[in-house]
N, C-alpha and C positions, 0 to 999 in steps of 0.2 A: 649703714654701713657710719660706725666709727673707726679709726686708725689709731691708735693708743701710743701717746709719743712716747708719754715718763707716765710711773707710780708714785707717789711720795706715802709716804708713811701718814697712816690717818686716815687710808682710806682716796685718797683725790686724788683722778687723774689727769693727765689735761691728754687732750683726744683732737682727732681734725676729721670732719664733716666729708664722707665721702659725697656727695651728693651733695653738699652748695661750697664746699670746700671750706668755708672756719675753723676756724681755731678755739679750744678753749677749756676751761678744766670742771670740774666735773665729782661727784659724789660716783666714791666706785658701783652702789649698792641702789642706782639708780640702774642701769647696763645689765646684760647680761655676753657674757662672755663667748663667744658661740665655738670657740677652736681656732687653733694657731696658724701666725703668720699667711704661710704656706697655701692653709688652708681657707684662711679669711678670700688671701682672691681668689680664690678658683671660684669663689663662691661666690664672692662679686661674678665676676667674668658673668658667670647664670643667670644672675637676675637683669645681668645688663640686657644680655637673653633673649632671658623671660618678659622684661620690657619692651623694648622692641618690639618682638611677637603680638604684644600687648596689643602696641601704640597704630602696628601695623593693622589688626582685624577691627581698633577702631576708627581704620583713616577706609578701609575699604567697609565698613560697616556707613559711616557717613556720606562715603562715596556713593552708594544703591540708593539709599534711603532720599540724598539729595535728587537721583535720578529718577524714582519711584513720583516724586514731587515735583520734579519735571513737570512728569507725562500728566500727569495729573491734573498740571493745570492745562496746559496744552489743552486735553481734550475739554477740559474746562471751555477754555478756549474758544472753541469748535464747535462744539458740542453747544451753547447756550449763546457766550457772547456776537460769536458771528450773525448767528440767529436771530438774537435780539432788536441787533444792530439791523440788517435787512430790513426785519422788519417793523424798524422805526420809520424806515425812509420814505 
């Protein structure tokens, strides 16, 4: 999302990216205006909540997969490596 700072004749707008804080000029026909400022703030807050929820789901999935991987490694160690080591002694 971009917050519009200035609108010049000829279709050029100055705006600041809400994602990275960069400010610059761009042609207005490269973007779509969603709604009024009050609505944009609400949409931005909703998007942030959605992003945080998505990040949380990704982290939970990552931790779950890592936990399963560790269990597989422990099973491999117990079922194969320890037995192989004992056989070689």
